[in-house]
C-alpha positions as CSV (number, residue, x, y, z in Angstrom):
1,M,34.6,-17.0,-11.3
2,P,34.2,-13.3,-10.6
3,A,37.3,-11.2,-11.1
4,V,38.3,-7.9,-9.5
5,G,36.2,-5.2,-11.2
6,D,33.7,-7.7,-12.7
7,T,30.3,-6.3,-12.0
8,T,28.3,-8.9,-13.9
9,Y,28.5,-11.3,-11.0
10,T,26.8,-8.9,-8.5
11,T,24.2,-8.0,-11.1
12,R,23.3,-11.7,-11.7
13,A,23.3,-12.5,-8.0
14,K,20.5,-10.1,-7.3
15,G,18.1,-11.8,-9.7
16,V,15.6,-10.3,-12.1
17,P,11.9,-10.5,-11.7
18,I,10.2,-12.4,-14.6
19,Q,6.7,-13.0,-15.9
20,R,5.6,-16.6,-15.7
21,E,2.5,-18.8,-15.3
22,I,2.1,-20.3,-11.8
23,Y,0.4,-23.6,-11.1
24,I,-1.0,-24.4,-7.7
25,Y,-1.9,-27.9,-6.7
26,K,-3.1,-29.5,-3.5
27,A,0.2,-30.5,-1.8
28,V,2.0,-33.3,-3.5
29,K,5.0,-35.3,-2.4
30,I,8.1,-35.7,-4.6
31,H,7.9,-39.5,-4.7
32,D,4.3,-39.3,-6.1
33,A,5.2,-36.9,-9.0
34,E,7.0,-37.7,-12.2
35,S,10.1,-35.5,-12.6
36,Q,13.1,-34.8,-14.8
37,Q,16.3,-33.8,-13.2
38,G,14.4,-33.5,-9.9
39,V,13.1,-30.0,-10.6
40,F,10.9,-30.3,-13.7
41,F,7.6,-32.1,-13.1
42,H,5.0,-33.6,-15.4
43,D,1.7,-35.4,-14.6
44,I,1.2,-34.1,-11.1
45,P,-1.1,-36.6,-9.3
46,S,-3.0,-34.0,-7.4
47,E,-5.9,-31.6,-8.0
48,L,-5.0,-28.4,-9.9
49,I,-6.4,-25.6,-7.7
50,A,-5.4,-22.5,-9.6
51,R,-3.4,-21.1,-12.5
52,V,-2.3,-17.5,-12.4
53,Q,-0.1,-15.3,-14.5
54,T,2.5,-13.1,-12.7
55,D,2.9,-9.5,-13.7
56,S,6.1,-8.2,-15.3
57,D,7.6,-7.9,-11.8
58,G,6.9,-11.5,-11.1
59,I,4.1,-10.7,-8.6
60,F,0.9,-12.7,-8.4
61,N,-2.1,-12.9,-6.1
62,V,-4.5,-15.7,-5.7
63,S,-7.2,-16.5,-3.1
64,L,-6.9,-20.0,-1.6
65,S,-8.8,-21.9,1.0
66,P,-6.9,-22.8,4.2
67,G,-4.6,-25.8,3.5
68,T,-1.3,-26.8,2.1
69,Y,-0.4,-26.5,-1.6
70,S,2.5,-27.2,-3.9
71,V,3.5,-24.2,-6.2
72,F,5.1,-24.7,-9.6
73,V,6.3,-22.3,-12.3
74,M,5.7,-23.2,-15.9
75,E,9.0,-23.5,-17.9
76,E,9.6,-25.0,-21.3
77,E,11.0,-28.1,-19.7
78,G,7.9,-28.6,-17.5
79,L,6.6,-27.4,-14.1
80,F,9.6,-26.2,-12.1
81,A,10.0,-26.5,-8.4
82,N,13.2,-26.8,-6.4
83,K,12.2,-26.7,-2.8
84,Y,11.0,-29.5,-0.5
85,D,10.0,-29.7,3.1
86,G,11.0,-32.3,5.7
87,E,8.0,-34.5,4.7
88,G,8.8,-34.5,1.0
89,F,6.2,-32.1,-0.1
90,I,7.2,-30.2,-3.3
91,N,7.5,-26.4,-2.9
92,P,4.8,-26.2,-0.2
93,V,3.0,-23.3,1.1
94,T,0.5,-23.4,4.0
95,I,-2.5,-21.0,4.0
96,S,-4.3,-20.2,7.2
97,A,-7.7,-18.5,7.5
98,N,-7.7,-14.8,7.0
99,S,-4.0,-14.5,6.3
100,Y,-1.6,-13.6,3.5
101,V,1.6,-15.4,2.6
102,N,4.5,-13.9,0.7
103,M,6.4,-16.5,-1.3
104,E,9.6,-15.9,-3.3
105,I,10.3,-18.5,-6.0
106,L,13.9,-18.7,-7.1
107,I,14.1,-20.0,-10.7
108,N,17.7,-21.0,-10.7
109,Y,18.0,-24.1,-12.9
110,K,20.1,-22.2,-15.4
111,A,22.3,-20.5,-12.7
112,Y,26.0,-21.0,-12.5
113,Y,28.0,-20.0,-9.5
């Protein structure tokens, strides 16, 4: 619990960009993928579309065809994702023709509040 004058809480709350490898699959639903703790996935039953490394600021770019994809971050424990849509798709992003999408991925499995 933060205390008066404790600045570590506000520093942690802002987050720090990190470098990671990103895996992009054709959209996959949570009940189709094998997971541990509901956030670390293995054996994704979908086509791997792209793997890309972020830069030191956590930024990445990848060209994708229009469609819906599931985006994962490689961690020691497996492929991490912690968001789902109303249809059960894991960390989905929908790409439209001739458009860009900004996506923020919050890696918070070690967070404490």
